[in-house]
ZAMARGU-4260 file (C-alpha; in steps of 0.2 Angstrom, whole numbers, plus 5000, padded with zeros to 4 digits):
<rodrens>
0) 5656/5427/5542 | 5646/5413/5534 | 5631/5420/5543 | 5633/5437/5536 | 5636/5431/5519
5) 5621/5420/5519 | 5610/5435/5526 | 5617/5446/5512 | 5613/5434/5499 | 5595/5432/5506
10) 5593/5451/5506 | 5599/5452/5488 | 5588/5438/5483 | 5573/5446/5491 | 5577/5463/5483
15) 5579/5456/5465 | 5562/5446/5468 | 5554/5463/5473 | 5561/5471/5457 | 5555/5457/5446
20) 5537/5458/5453 | 5537/5477/5451 | 5543/5474/5433 | 5529/5461/5430 | 5516/5474/5436
25) 5522/5487/5424 | 5520/5475/5410 | 5502/5474/5413 | 5491/5486/5405 | 5491/5503/5414
30) 5475/5510/5419 | 5477/5525/5406 | 5479/5513/5392 | 5466/5503/5381 | 5464/5497/5363
35) 5466/5511/5351 | 5448/5510/5344 | 5441/5512/5362 | 5452/5527/5366 | 5448/5536/5350
40) 5429/5533/5352 | 5430/5539/5370 | 5439/5555/5365 | 5427/5559/5351 | 5411/5555/5361
45) 5415/5562/5378 | 5426/5576/5373 | 5423/5580/5354 | 5441/5578/5351 | 5448/5573/5334
50) 5466/5570/5328 | 5475/5586/5325 | 5493/5579/5322 | 5504/5564/5323 | 5522/5558/5322
55) 5533/5543/5324 | 5541/5541/5341 | 5554/5528/5348 | 5551/5510/5345 | 5538/5514/5331
60) 5526/5521/5343 | 5514/5534/5335 | 5512/5550/5345 | 5496/5559/5342 | 5487/5575/5347
65) 5468/5575/5348 | 5459/5591/5352 | 5441/5599/5351 | 5440/5616/5342 | 5423/5618/5351
70) 5428/5615/5369 | 5447/5618/5368 | 5451/5601/5377 | 5466/5592/5370 | 5474/5575/5373
75) 5491/5568/5368 | 5492/5549/5366 | 5505/5536/5362 | 5500/5520/5352 | 5512/5505/5352
80) 5514/5493/5337 | 5503/5481/5347 | 5488/5493/5346 | 5488/5498/5364 | 5485/5517/5366
85) 5490/5526/5381 | 5485/5544/5387 | 5501/5554/5390 | 5494/5571/5394 | 5478/5582/5393
90) 5472/5599/5396 | 5462/5614/5390 | 5464/5630/5379 | 5470/5621/5363 | 5474/5633/5349
95) 5478/5627/5331 | 5493/5637/5325 | 5497/5639/5307 | 5515/5644/5304 | 5524/5647/5288
100) 5542/5645/5284 | 5552/5661/5282 | 5557/5664/5264 | 5573/5656/5258 | 5586/5667/5250
105) 5601/5678/5253 | 5602/5685/5271 | 5614/5698/5267
</rodrens>
């Protein structure tokens, strides 16, 4: 019984150690992240993309959409308060839509 308990504790210990190492790797800067200035320069110079819209996300992260009216390419980024900007999504065929609010008033 003591042998089984010892093996179980060793297994759990190794499991938690593996999780800790995995978490440590995710804390490092992912490959799709860089300082904000570097990301904005790359989007502008390589793809002709400029900021189209922005909003505030969870944990004070800034969510932005960059796009090129010329090529139709677009990119969504998230910038953390530390200044680290990460690419979230990108694609083609961007269209800028202008929508207006319906008139307010009596619906009857």
